[in-house]
C-alpha positions in Angstrom: 12.3 -33.1 18.3 11.2 -30.0 20.3 14.0 -27.9 18.6 12.8 -29.0 15.2 9.2 -28.2 16.0 10.2 -24.7 17.3 12.3 -24.0 14.3 9.4 -25.0 12.0 7.0 -22.7 13.9 9.5 -19.8 13.8 9.9 -20.2 10.0 6.1 -20.3 9.5 5.6 -17.2 11.7 8.3 -15.4 9.8 6.7 -16.2 6.4 3.2 -15.3 7.6 4.3 -12.0 9.2 6.3 -11.1 6.1 3.2 -11.8 4.0 0.9 -9.8 6.2 3.3 -6.9 6.4 3.9 -6.7 2.6 0.1 -6.7 1.9 -0.7 -4.2 4.6 1.8 -1.7 3.4 0.9 -1.9 -0.3 -2.3 0.1 -0.8 -0.6 2.0 -3.6 0.5 -1.2 -5.4 -2.8 -3.0 -4.9 -4.9 0.0 -5.9 -2.9 0.4 -9.1 -3.2 -3.3 -10.0 -7.0 -3.2 -9.4 -7.5 -0.1 -11.5 -5.4 -1.5 -14.4 -7.4 -4.7 -14.3 -10.7 -2.7 -14.5 -9.6 -0.1 -17.0 -8.0 -2.4 -19.5 -10.2 -5.4 -18.9 -7.3 -7.6 -18.0 -6.7 -10.4 -15.5 -3.8 -9.9 -13.1 -1.6 -12.9 -12.7 0.1 -12.9 -9.3 3.2 -14.9 -8.7 2.4 -17.6 -6.1 4.3 -17.3 -2.8 5.7 -13.9 -3.8 6.4 -13.0 -0.2 8.7 -16.0 0.0 10.4 -15.0 -3.3 10.8 -11.5 -1.9 12.3 -12.9 1.3 14.8 -15.0 -0.7 15.7 -11.9 -2.8 16.4 -10.0 0.4 18.7 -12.7 1.7 20.4 -13.3 -1.7 21.2 -9.6 -2.0 22.2 -9.2 1.6 19.3 -6.8 2.2 19.9 -4.9 -1.1 16.4 -5.7 -2.5 13.3 -6.1 -0.4 9.6 -5.7 -0.7 9.5 -7.2 -4.1 6.0 -7.5 -5.7 5.2 -8.4 -9.3 2.0 -8.7 -11.2 1.6 -9.6 -14.8 -1.3 -8.7 -17.1 -1.3 -10.9 -20.3 -3.3 -9.9 -23.3 -4.3 -6.4 -22.4 -7.2 -5.9 -24.8 -7.5 -2.1 -24.8 -4.9 -0.1 -26.6 -2.7 1.6 -24.1 -2.5 5.3 -24.3 0.9 6.6 -23.1 -0.4 9.7 -21.2 -3.3 7.7 -19.8 -1.1 4.9 -18.3 1.3 7.5 -16.8 -1.7 9.3 -15.2 -3.1 6.0 -13.9 0.2 5.1 -12.3 0.7 8.6 -10.9 -2.8 8.7 -9.4 -2.0 5.8 -7.1 1.2 7.4 -5.8 1.6 10.2 -3.3 3.3 13.5 -3.9 6.6 12.1 -2.5 6.9 9.9 -5.6 8.9 11.4 -8.5 9.0 10.4 -12.1 12.3 8.7 -13.0 11.8 7.2 -16.4 9.0 7.4 -18.9 10.0 5.8 -22.2 7.8 4.8 -25.1 8.0 4.0 -28.8 6.2 6.0 -31.4 3.8 3.3 -32.4 2.5 2.9 -28.8 3.5 -0.8 -28.6 5.7 -0.4 -25.6 6.2 1.9 -22.6 8.2 1.8 -19.5 7.4 4.0 -16.5 9.4 4.2 -13.3 8.5 6.3 -10.3 10.8 6.5 -7.3 10.8 7.9 -3.7 13.1 7.9 -0.8 12.3 5.8 2.2 14.9 6.3 4.8 18.2 5.3 3.3 16.5 3.2 0.6 14.9 3.9 -2.8 11.4 2.6 -3.4 10.5 2.0 -7.0 7.1 1.5 -8.8 7.6 0.2 -12.3 5.0 -0.3 -15.1 6.3 -1.9 -18.3 4.1 -2.5 -21.3 5.2 -4.4 -24.3 2.9 -5.6 -27.1 -0.2 -6.5 -25.1 1.6 -7.5 -21.9 1.8 -5.2 -18.8 4.0 -5.9 -15.8 3.7 -3.9 -12.6 6.6 -4.2 -10.1 7.2 -2.7 -6.7 10.6 -3.0 -4.9 12.9 -1.3 -2.5 16.7 -0.9 -3.0 18.9 -0.3 0.0 21.1 2.8 -0.2 24.3 0.7 0.1 23.3 -1.6 -2.7 22.3 1.3 -4.9 25.6 3.1 -4.2 27.7 0.0 -5.1 25.8 -0.4 -8.3 26.1 3.3 -9.2 29.8 3.2 -8.6 30.5 0.1 -10.7 27.4 -1.2 -12.6 29.4 -3.7 -14.7 31.4 -5.0 -11.8 28.3 -5.4 -9.6 26.6 -7.3 -12.4 29.4 -9.8 -12.5 29.8 -10.4 -8.8 27.7 -12.7 -6.7 28.2 -13.2 -3.0 31.5 -11.4 -3.2 33.0 -13.8 -5.8 33.8 -13.0 -9.4 31.6 -14.9 -11.9 33.2 -16.3 -15.0 31.4 -16.2 -18.2 
């Protein structure tokens, strides 16, 4: 009984500390989400228990993905201006962040922006993806090893899970 209680307390402490750590280190993400909500008069929908989802992603990818945060804005009322959204995202990131992808259609109905920065042997990504009135903001970190495996064989890595070939 005591071992079960200690295990439960350890799990609770792990989840709470992961939650506090992820929120304390995300002023860039939280600031961007807040400014998007104010600028575009949109409500941010946060995924419940995202810290637990991030922790599961970390274990499922053997440390390949961590620090996952996602916020969705449904029904963005104001028309998104491509340069304005890019500037808004850029303004919340430090000089160490570099533009990686900035893609948009000619009608202004969709745009994808990705900024990246190195963090030790990992690659941190900030993603803003707008498509027909819906804007998703994502922050994640990819380990150098996982990124190298994917770059070497993107198709093969997409078909493997836990080291076993997946059949389609």
